[in-house]
C-alpha positions, 0 to 999 in steps of 0.5 A: 484480535491484533497480530504482531509482525516483526521486521528485523533490521540491521541494527534494531527490530521494528515492530508493527501492528496489523490492525485487521480484525477477525478471521481470514476473508475467503471472499467479499460481501460485494460480489463486484469487489476484487482484491486486485484490479487491472489498473491496480498499481504494481510495485513489482511485476514478476517475469514468471508470475506465480503469486500476487501479494496485495497490500492495502495501505495508508501513507500516514500509517506508522505501521505501514511505514514500518512494513514498507522496507520488508515489502520492498525486500520481498519484491526484490527477493521473489522478483521472478515469481511474486507480483507486489500490488499496492492499493490505497486505504486512507483511514479517517483518523489520518488527516492527510492520508487522502491528500497523500493518496491523491498526490501518489495517484497524480504521480502514478498517472505520469509514470512515477507511482513507485517513486512517489510511493517511496517518498511518502514513506521516506518523509512520513515523519516530516508531514504526518499527523497534523490537521494542517493540509500537506498538499503543498508539501506533496507538490514539492515532492512531485516537483523533485521527481520532475513531474509536469506540474500543471498536469499534476495540479489538474490531476489532483484537482480532478474529482476522478482522482479521489474516485480512483483512490476510493475505488481501492478503499471500497474494495478493501471494505468489502473484503473486510479490510479494517485497518492497515497494513492488510495483506492478501496473498493469492486473493486470501487475507493473511495475518502472519506473526513473523517475517519467517512465516510471511516468507513461508506463505509466499514460498508455499504460494509460489510452489503450487 
């Protein structure tokens, strides 16, 4: 029911938990749901795309934080052939996850998705797991990236921003995403048990 994925660092091994439950989903209950959409945010865009890796994530999720360096490594390692896509999936048990997603989306609309995405994980232990709103903290992150702050504030306040976040989550729910991080490779949910198996799945997808 719960799979373990081991990410080996230079000094220590990080273990994070895939919270998805059940068998691989071959399709969505909602026929309109999509694993990746035209407006989904790309962490990397392959120059010769042969496979697409999609992560449904929550910025307040510790397992997503642990997975983030490995996902970045994959984007670099397979940059020629693998496109990496990030989709929002804020969980109800994380009080600032929706606020974080809205802040990242506001940055994305100024061309700073990847930078704000990275900052959320880099500083997650500073802002996460408190019932106090961290909107002001996220605004400071936006300022540090040199964003147009009146535009940022307007985008965060616009209901369309949360609609954009919830569109990702609605797709995820229809695709049987039950927790984070959940990965799809070439439209199919994957649950590798090791870093090596993850790479093997990618290499097989690229070779086909």
